[in-house]
N, C-alpha and C positions, 0 to 999 in steps of 0.2 A: 454473583455475576461479576465478571471482570469489568472495571470501569473503562470507558472509552479513552484511549490515549489522547493526550493534550492536543496534538495537531489535527485530530479528527473530530474534536468536539464541534457540534454544529453541522457536521456532514454525515456522520455515522449514527444511524438510529437503531439502537440495540433492540434485538428481537427478545421477547420475554420468555421464549420457550427453552432457554438454556440457563441453567443455574450452576455455573462452574467458574471458580475464581481464576482458572488458568486459560479460559477461552471466552472470546467475544464474537458473536455473529451479529452483523448489522447490515441493514439496507442503507444504501447511500442516497441522501437527499440534500440538495443544495439549500442553503439558508433562504434562497428565493422561492423554494418549494419545488423546484425542478428535480425530476428523477431520471432524466435521460442525459447522458454524458458521452463525450468523445474521450477515449482512453489515449493518453499521450505517453509515449515511451521513447527511449534513445534511438530507436530505429534499427537496432540489430536484433536478429531472431536466431533461435537455435532449434533444430529438429530433434524432438524426443519421441521416438516410436512412430514417426510419420506425422506428428503434430507439431506445428510451429508455435514457439512461445517467445515473447520479448525477453531479452537477456541483457546482461551486463555488457558495456562497451568500453573498449580501451582507447584512451586518447593520450598521447605522449607518455605512455607507460603507466598511466593512472587509470584505475577502474571506476566506472560510474554506473549506477543503476538508479534511475529516477522515473517515477510513474506519477502522472498527474491526471486528474479528472476535470475536463472542461465542460461546465454546464451548458447544454444546448439552449436553455431558456435565457440565461443572462450573460453567458460567456465567462463567468468567473472561473478561475482555475484553482484547484484544490490539490495540494501535494498529498498523495496517498502513501508513497514510500520514497524515501531518499536514503540510500544506504549510508551516507555520511552523517545523517542526523537521527535516524529512527532505528529501533530495535536495540538489542543489547550492545552490539559493537558501536553503533552510532551514538547511543545515549551514554553508555558508560565509558567506552574507549574512544570517544570522540577525538578526531584529529583535525584541529582547526586549520592546519595547512592544506590538507586534502579538501576540506569543505570550501576553502577560499579559492580554489582553482575554478577557471571558467567551466561552465556547464555545457554539455552537448545540446544541440538543438533537438527538440522533441518532434516526433511524428505521430500521426493519428493511426490507431489500429482499425483495420477493416475486417468486417465479418468474413470469414473464409468461405461461407456459403453464398452470400448475396452481395458482398462488397460494401455494405452499409457501415458508416462510421459512428452510428448512434447506438448506445447501449444503456440498459439499466444495469445495476451492479449490486452485488452482495460481497462484503468483506468478512473474512474469518481471521481473527488474530489470536495467536496462542502465545502464552508466556509461561514462565516457570512458577508464577505465583508470588504473592507479596512476601511471604516468609523467606523463600529462597533468594529473592531479589535483594531484600534488606540485608541478609547475612552475607551475600557475595559482594554487594556494592559498597558496603561499609558506610562510614560517616560522611563521605564526600557527596552523597546524593540524598535528598529528602525522601523519607519513607513513603510519602503520599504520591510521589512521582513513579512508583513502581510499574504502572501500566505502560509508561513510555519505554521501558526496557523490554519490550516484547521480543520473542525469538523466531516467530514465523508469521507470515502474512500470505493469505490466499485470497485472490480476487476472482470471483465468478461473474461473467457477464451474460447478458441475454440481449440479443440483437433486437432493435426496435422494429425492424422491417419484417424479418422472417422468424423471429423468436428462437433462433438457434442459441443454445445455452452451452457455455463451456467454461472450464477453469482456465483462466488466461494467465494468471500469475500465481506461482507457489514459491515464495522466496524465503529462505532461511536468513535471518538477520543476526545470527549469533556467530 
């Protein structure tokens, strides 16, 4: 099974039903034990086939995509995805100047069925696998950090009020 990326350790609880070095499916649970979150995103959405999805936002010519999970139980915020730090581009091709720019304010996602802002969540992370990461990244990155160079992240949420389930984010990070 693919190990949990460093930034999600303590938040992502891997499911045991998947034995694949290139894929991780995990339920999200805050270290406080909470399993209900408010999904925070940059506030911009895009329509794909009649369904709205959070998307990248442009500020002063720079592109940002940040998704945080705010625990309803303790208000702790956990970064799920930040395109400047996570995934292959963020981990391997990290641009410190881009990452140092001011971040956009984040807004809460509301269920499109009932308007509730509270959700449980499952994350699915895909990577090219350890062998490919090590061969492509070279000597600049420790081989044991290969899960941090993931290439795709999918977030599926379930509304706490009406149980509406949907794939909210499916983001390529390569």
